[in-house]
C-alpha positions in Angstrom: -12.4 -35.5 -12.9 -9.6 -34.0 -10.5 -11.2 -31.0 -8.3 -8.7 -28.2 -8.4 -8.5 -25.7 -5.0 -10.7 -22.9 -4.9 -8.5 -19.9 -4.1 -8.7 -18.5 -0.8 -6.5 -15.1 -1.1 -6.4 -12.4 -3.9 -2.8 -13.3 -4.3 -4.2 -17.0 -5.2 -6.9 -15.6 -7.5 -4.4 -13.5 -9.3 -2.1 -16.7 -10.1 -5.4 -18.8 -11.1 -7.9 -16.4 -12.6 -5.8 -13.8 -14.1 -2.3 -15.6 -14.7 -0.3 -14.1 -12.7 3.0 -15.6 -12.2 5.1 -16.4 -8.9 8.2 -14.5 -9.3 11.5 -15.1 -7.3 14.8 -13.5 -7.3 16.2 -16.1 -9.7 12.9 -15.9 -12.4 12.8 -12.1 -12.2 14.8 -10.9 -15.3 13.3 -13.6 -17.6 9.7 -12.6 -16.3 10.3 -9.1 -16.6 11.3 -9.4 -20.1 8.6 -11.8 -21.1 6.1 -9.0 -22.2 6.7 -5.3 -22.8 5.2 -4.2 -19.9 5.0 -6.2 -16.5 3.7 -5.3 -12.9 5.0 -7.4 -9.8 3.3 -7.2 -6.7 4.9 -7.3 -3.4 1.9 -7.7 -1.0 3.3 -7.9 2.2 2.1 -10.0 5.4 -1.5 -9.9 5.3 -1.7 -9.6 9.0 0.4 -6.4 9.2 -0.3 -4.9 5.7 -4.1 -5.8 4.6 -3.7 -3.4 2.0 -1.7 -5.7 0.2 -4.3 -8.1 -0.5 -6.5 -5.5 -1.4 -4.2 -4.0 -4.2 -4.0 -8.1 -5.3 -7.8 -8.0 -5.7 -8.2 -4.6 -7.6 -4.8 -4.7 -9.8 -6.5 -6.6 -12.9 -9.5 -3.7 -12.7 -6.4 -1.2 -12.6 -4.9 -2.7 -15.7 -7.8 -2.9 -17.8 -8.6 1.0 -16.7 -5.0 1.9 -17.5 -5.3 0.3 -21.0 -2.0 -1.0 -21.2 -1.9 -4.9 -21.4 1.0 -6.0 -18.9 2.2 -9.1 -17.2 1.4 -9.7 -13.8 3.7 -11.1 -11.0 3.4 -12.2 -7.7 5.9 -13.0 -4.8 5.9 -15.7 -2.2 6.1 -14.1 1.2 9.4 -15.8 1.4 10.5 -14.1 -2.1 9.7 -10.8 -1.0 12.4 -9.5 1.3 15.0 -10.0 -1.3 12.7 -8.7 -4.3 12.4 -5.8 -2.2 16.3 -5.1 -1.9 16.9 -5.8 -5.0 14.3 -3.1 -6.3 14.5 -0.8 -3.7 11.2 -1.2 -2.4 11.0 0.4 0.8 7.4 0.4 1.2 4.5 -2.2 1.0 2.4 -3.2 -0.6 4.3 -2.4 -3.3 3.4 -2.2 -7.5 6.8 -2.6 -9.4 6.4 -1.8 -12.8 8.7 -2.8 -15.9 9.1 -1.7 -19.1 11.0 -4.1 -21.5 12.4 -6.1 -19.1 14.0 -3.0 -17.1 12.7 -1.3 -13.9 10.8 1.7 -14.6 9.2 2.8 -11.3 7.0 1.4 -8.2 3.8 2.5 -6.7 3.4 2.1 -2.7 0.2 1.5 -0.6 -3.4 1.6 -1.8 -4.9 4.7 -2.9 -8.2 6.1 -4.2 -9.5 4.8 -7.4 -9.3 7.6 -9.9 -5.5 8.8 -8.5 -4.5 5.1 -8.3 -5.7 4.6 -12.3 -3.6 7.9 -12.9 -0.4 6.9 -11.1 -0.5 3.3 -12.4 -1.2 4.7 -15.9 1.9 7.1 -15.4 4.1 4.1 -14.2 3.2 1.3 -16.7 4.2 4.4 -19.2 7.6 5.2 -17.8 10.7 4.4 -19.7 13.1 2.1 -17.8 15.5 3.5 -14.9 17.4 2.7 -12.0 15.8 1.2 -9.2 16.4 3.1 -5.8 18.9 2.2 -3.4 17.4 0.3 -0.6 19.0 2.0 2.6 17.8 -0.6 4.8 15.2 -3.2 4.8 11.9 -2.0 4.9 10.8 -4.9 8.0 13.8 -4.9 10.0 15.5 -1.9 12.0 19.0 -1.1 11.8 18.9 0.4 15.4 20.8 -1.4 18.0 21.2 -0.5 22.1 25.2 -1.0 22.7 
């Protein structure tokens, strides 16, 4: 019998223990349409944004507390920038919520438990809408010196 690698990060645990799907810009639309409700985690760089790992760790419990089953998606670091630009995410970590395959809303950051459950429940119940327009990448500066 072949041994499987033990997940070492909260993102890997989401994939291995909670059936989260690794989502790329190319697979986003099909993944989002795969369930009535879906949530995509953009965790960010774990060294710069350690709270992204915290959000990943509590996400399964957050979904249970909200009482609305949903597909879980996670992005590799290399896919986060293009996904964030497409979805208008400007602050990480971000939980981007989808309803019936379409963007609904996003929650940014880590929160105290009860407000987080309330905000997440409301986000999952939100109707589809248009993603906000990202003015600039959340991780690069548009300032320049001439």
